[in-house]
N, C-alpha and C positions, 0 to 999 in steps of 0.2 A: 504493500500500500504506500509506503514512504517513497519508493522509487516511482510509482505511478504519479503521486502528487508532485514530485520533483520535476518529472517530465512536463506536467501540466503548467507549473509555474514558469519553467524555462520557455515554453512555447508562447506563453502570454506576455512575457516581460523581458526576456533576455535580448540585449542589443547585439547587432552584428559586429564582427571583428573585421577591421579594415584590411583589405587585400587589393591587389591590382587586378580586379575584375570589375566589369561595369556593364550597366544597361543605360544608355542615354537616349532620350526621346527628343525628336524635333517635329513640331506640328506647324507646318507653314500654311498650306491650303488643304482643301479636302482631298485633292487628287495628287497625293505624294507617292512617288515610285522609286525604290532603291534601284541602283544601276550597277555599281561595280565597287571593288575594293582594290587598292594597291598599297604597298608597304615601302616606306622610305628606308634608306640605309641606316638612319639613326633609330629605327624602330617605330617611328610615328606612323600612324595609320591614316590613309586617305580614303574617305567615303564619298561616293558620287551618287547624287540623287536628283530627281527632277520634281517640279511641282507646278500646278497651275490651278486657278480658280475654275469652278464649274462653268461650262459654256464658253470659256476663253480659248483662243487659238494660240496664245503666247505662253510658252513655258518659261519658268525661271529655273535655271540649273544651278545646283549648289555643289561646292567642294568643301568638305570639312576635314581639317587636319587635327587628329586627336592623339595625344601622347599615350604611351603604354599604360599610364596610371589613370587615364580617363579625362584628362584636362583638354578642353578645346583650345588648341594652340593658335589656330588661324582658320579663317573661312572666307570664301569668295562666292559671289553670285554672278550669273551671266544670263542676260536676256537679249534676244534679237527681235525688236519690235517691227523691223522693216520686212521680216518674213514671218511665216507661221510654223508652229509645231517644231521649232528648232530645239532639239532635245539631245543632251549628252547620252551616250550609250556605253562607252568603254574608256578606261584610263590605264596608263602605263607610266611608271616612273623610271627614268634611265638617265644616268650621268647628270644629276642635279636638274633635270628637266622633267616636268609633268606633261605628258601628251594626253589630250582628250579628243575623242572621236565621237561623231554623231551625225545627225541628218536633220534636214528641214525641208520646207516647201516654200516656193515663191507665192506671194499673194497674186491674185488675178485669175484669169480663166485657164491658163496653162497648168497651174499647180505643179510645175516641174520640180522634181526633187533634186536637192544637192546634198553631197556629203561634205564634211568638214573635219579638219584637224586643227586644234588650238595647242599652242605651246606656252606653258607657264614656267617661270623659274621656281626655285625651291621655296621662295617666299610667297608664292601664288600670285606673282605679278604677270599679267598677260604680255607675252613676247611677240607672238606672231599668230595670224589667223589665215588659214588656207581653206578655200572652198573649191569643190569639184562638181561640175554639172554633167553627169553621164547621160542625160536625156531620158530618164525614167520619170514616171508620174506616180507620186504618192509613195510613201515609205511604209513598209510593213514589218519592220524589225524590232518592234518595241519589246518583245519578250523572247527573242531568239537572237542567234548570232554570237560570234566570238572574235576577239582580237588576239593575235599572237605575233611575237617578234621572231622571225625566221630568217637566218642569214643576214641579220642586221637590217631587215626591212619589216615594216608592219603589214600584216596580212589580215584583212577585215572581211569576214564572210558573214552575210546576213540575208534578209529577204526584202524585196521591194515590191511595190504594187504596180502591175502592168496589165492594162485591159481588165481591171477588176479582179485580178488573181495574184496571189503572192508567188514571186519567182526568186530563186536564189541568185546572189551576185557575189563577186569577189573583187575587192579593191586592194592593190598593192601600192603602198605609199612609203617613200623614203623618209628618214628622220629630218631631212631638210625641207620636207613638204611637197615633194614632187610626186604626182600621180604616175606611177611607173606602168601600171597595167590595170585594166578594168574589164571584167567579163561578166556576162549575165546569160542565164539559160532560159531562152524564150521559145524552146522547141515543143512545149507541151501546153498549149492554150487550154484553159479550163481547169487545169490541175493546180493545187495549192502545195507549195513546198516551204517548210520552215526549218532552215538549218540551225542547229544548236551548238555543234562543236565540230572540229575538223583536225586533221593531221596531214602532214605532207606524205605523199607516196615515198616509200624507201627507194632511193636511187634515181628519182626523177623529180620534176618540179610540179607535178600534179597534186591533187588533193583527194583525200578520203574524207567524205562529209557525212556526218550523222544527222539525219533530218527526219522530221515528221511530214507525212503527206496525206492529202485528202483528194479523192477523185482522180488519182493517177491510174490509167488503164493497165490492166493485167495484174494488179495487186489488190489486196483487201481495201475496202473503201477508205478506212482510216488505219494507217500502220506506220511503222518506222522503217527507214531505209539506211543502208550503208551505200552511199553513192560515190562513184569514182569519176573525177573530173580531170580534164587535161589542164595544162598550164594556162590556157586562155579561157578556162572555165566552161568547157563544153562537156556535157554528160556523156561518158563512154560506157558505163555499165552500172549495175546496182544489184544489191542483195537485200532481201527482206530480213529485218531483224527478228530473231527467234523470240518466242514466248510473248508475242504481241506487245513488245516494248515499243512505245510510239512517240514519246515526247520528253522534253526537258533533259537532254543528254549531257553528261560530262564524261569526257574521255581522259583516261590516265594510262600511259604506256608502262608496261613492266619491262619488256625488252623488245627486240626487233620482231618477235613472233607472237607475243601474248600481250593482251591489254585488258583493262577493266573499262566497263561502260555502265555508268549509273543512269537511271531514267525512270519514267513512269510507265507502268504496265497496265494494259487494259484488255484482258483476255477475252477474245471474242466480242469486244465492244460491249461487254456486260459489266455493270458496276459490281463490286467496288473497284476503283482504280487503286493501284498499289505502287509503292516505291521499292526499287530493287537494284541489284547490281549483277551484271554478267561478267564472267571472265572468259574471254574469247581468244581463239587463234585468229590469225589473219585471214584464214579461209572461212571464217564465221563458225567454226566448230566450237561448241560450248564446252569449256573445261569445267566450269562450276557456276553456281548461281546462288544469290541470296535474295529472298523475297520477304518483305514485311507485310503481314496481314493486318489490315485495318478493320474497323467496325463495318458490318455488312452494308450500312446505308450511307457510308461516307467515303472519302478519298484520302489516300496518303500520297503526297507528291514530293519528289526531290526538290531541294532548293532550286528555284526556277532557272537561275543563270549559272550556278556552279555549286556542286554538291559533294564532291569527292576529292580527297587528298591522300597521297601515299606518304607515310612518314619514313624517315631514314632507315628505320629497322624493318621496313616492309609492311608494317601494320597500316590499317586504313582508318581515316576519319570520314564518317558518312553523315550527312545532314539532310533532314527532310521534315516536312510538316504533316501532321496527322489530323484527321477529322475535318478536313476541308469540305465545304459544300460546293464551291466553284473556284477553280484555280485562278490565281492572280487577282482576285477581287476581295474586298472586305467580306468577312464571314458573319453570318447571323448566328453561328454556333461557336462554342468555345473550341479553339484549336491550340495546338502546342507544337513547339519546335522540338524535334528529336535530334540528339547527337549520339552516335555510336562509335566505339572503337572496336574494330574487327581485325582478326588475324587474316593473313593472305588466303586462308582456307575458309573464311567467313564465320569463324567461331566468334561469339560476342564476348569481348573482354569487359566492356562496360556500356551502359545505355542510360542516358539521362534526358530528362524533360525540362524544357524552359517554358513556363507559362503558369497560370494561376487557376485553371479550371473554370474561369469565369469569362475572360475576354478572348479575343482571337489574336494569336501570335503566329506569324508566318516568316519563314526563311526564304530569302531571295538569292543571296550570295554568301558563300562560306570560303574562308581561306585560313591558312596557318602561318605563323611567323617563325623565325629561327629558333625561338624557345619552345616551339610546338604548341603555343597557346592558340586557341581557336577564335577566329574573328567571324562575326556574322553581321550582315546587313539585312535588315528585315522590316516588317511592319507590325503595327498593333492597332486594333480597333475594338471598341466596346461592342459586344456581340448582341446587339438588338437593332430593330428596324429604325428606331429614332436616331441612331448614330451610324447608320449603315455606311455612309460615304466619308465619315470622319476618320481618316486613316493617318496615323503617325508613322514616321520612319524611325527605325531603331538602329543604334550602333551598339554592338554587344561584343565583349571579350570575356572568355572563360580561361581557366587554367588549362594546362595540357591534359588534364583529366576531365575536362568538361564541367568544372565546378564554378558556380557563381555563388558568392558568399552572402548575398542579400543586403549589401550595404549601399544600394543604389538610391540616389536622391529622387529620381523620377519614379521609381517603382520600389519603395522601401519594403523590405521583407521578401521580395521575389528572389528565390534561389533556384538553382538547377537541382532536380531531385531524381531519385531512382523509382519513384512511384507517383501517381497522380490520381485524384478523385474528382469527378465532375458528374453532373452540374453541382454548383455550390453557390447559393442554397439548393438543397435537394428536397424532394417530396416523397414519392413512393419508391423510386429506384435511384441508385447511384451506379456509375460506371467506374470500375477499378482497373487501372493498368499499372503494371510494374515491369521493371527492367527485364529484357530478354536474356540477360546474363544469368537469370535464375529460372527455375522451372516450377517452383511452388512458393506460396507465402501464406500468411495468416492476416486477416483483416479484423480489427476490433474497434469498437466505439466505447469511449469513456464519457460519463457525464461530468459536470463541473465539480462533483465531489470526489472524483477519481474512481467511481464504481464502473466496472465493465458491464455494459448493457447489451452488447451484441458482439458475437464472434463468428467468423466464417473462414473455413479453409479455402484457399484459392488454388485450383489445380491448373489454371491457364493464365497467361499473361494479361488477358483481357476478359473481364467478367462483369455482368450486370447483377446487382444484388437488390433484393426486395427489402426495403426498410420501412414499409408502410406501417409496421407495428411499433415504430419508434416514435415517442411523443415529440412534438415540436420543441425546439430548443437548440442550444449550442453544445457541441460535443467535440471531443478530441479523437481523431482517428489515428490508428497506428497500423502500418503495413510492414511486416517483418518476417524474417526466417532465421535459421541458424547458420546461413552462409554469408552473412554480412549485410543483408538488406534490413534497414530500420528507418522508416520515414514516418513522420507524424505531422499533424496539422489540424486546424479548426474545420469543422463541418457544421453548417447551419442546416437544420431540418425544419421545414415549414409544415 
C-alpha cells in the first residue's frame, strides 16, 4: 500500500528533471506544414516549414535554427507576394551555406510553375535567389519528392501537374545555381505518379525511383512502383512493389545489393493501412519484412517525408504515426507518434509513444544527429471538429533511446512512454497499447486512495477493455510486467 501511495503522489506532484530533450510548438496560421530537417556542423538543428492563412495563395516559409538544448537561436521568414503558392520543400546545409529548394506558380492565366533554389549563409542571411521555369503548369509535390546531393550536384525529384495529372520530374542543379538538367515523364497521360524517394543506378547516371501510382495501365489501380529512369528522366522499366506497399517511401541502402524501404501498406486496397519496412534485393526479392498492425478502423503511416535511419551499429530507427483517420490532415481522433529501435532482422529493441491520448500528434520528418539523438518535425492539433484546421508545427528531440523527459514548456508533462491509454477521458471502453518489445502486460486502475479497483491481463499489444462498471472519477492506471515495462498515468472516467 505504501508503494502504491508513493506512486500516486509522484504522478500528481513530482516535477520533471531537466535534460536536453524538447517539444517546441509554433502556431503561425491554420495551414502549417512541416517540410524538412537538416543539421549544422555545430549540432544546431534547422527546421523548415510553411504556413498560410485559409483561402490565401501566398505562403510564408519559415526556417528555425534550434540548439541541441532547445533554444531558438535564429529564425527567418520568406514570402513571395509577386507569385502564388511559393513554398519551400527541401533544405541542405553544406560548407556554411543553407540551400533551400521549392516551387511556385506565376499569377495570371498561364499559372506556369517555376522551381527555385535560395542560398543563405550560416547566419540565415539571404545570399542568392535562383528561379527555373521548365514550362510545367501547376506543382504537385507538396507531400512527395526528395532532394539528394550526388557527385557534388543537387538532384531534386518530385511531381508536377501537367494536363490535370501528376507527373514525375527530375531537376539537377549545381551549388552555384545552374540548372544542369531537367527531365519530366509525360508519356502516360491520365496516370498519376508520386515519387517519394530515389537512388542512383549503380554504375550509370540513371535513377531508381520509389513512387506511388494511380491509374497506370497494367498494374493495380493504386500501388507502389520501383521505376527505372534514364539520365534524362525517361521511364525505361518498372516493378510493382510487393505486399501492396504504395506510399510515403524512405529508402536506406545496406550495401550494393540489399536495401531497406519503409512505407505505407494497403493490402488489396482494404483498410486498415499499415506502416512497415521491407528488406529487398535489387531484383525486388524480399529478404525480410516488418509490419505494424494498427487498430482495424484506423491507419498507421510512416513519417510522411522521411521515416527510417540506419545507425552505425546497423540497428534501425523507425518513425510512424498510429490511429490516423486521413493522412497529412489534422485528425479528429487522438493519434500518436511511434518510435522504434529495431535490429537488422526487425526484432524490436524498444518502442515508444509520443502523445497524450487526447490530441493528434503526427510525424512528418525524422532524422538523427551524430549523438544518435532523434529529431522529429511534426504537427499537433486538438482532436475535435471545432479545432479541426488549427494545426501547430512541432520541433521534437529525444535521447538516443527515444526518451522525452516531460520538461517541455509548450507541453508540460508530455513524455515518451512505452504504453498509452486512450481516449482520456474515457467512458465505457479504453484502448490499451504497449511496446512491441514485450508480449504481455498487466493493466490496473487505482482510485485516489490507492485501492486497486480493476485488473486485467493483456495478452496482445493492443486491446480494448470494458470499464463500464467503473464509477466516474479520477484514477491512476498502471501498465507493467516483469520484463521492464512500468508506465503509469491519470485516467478520467466519465
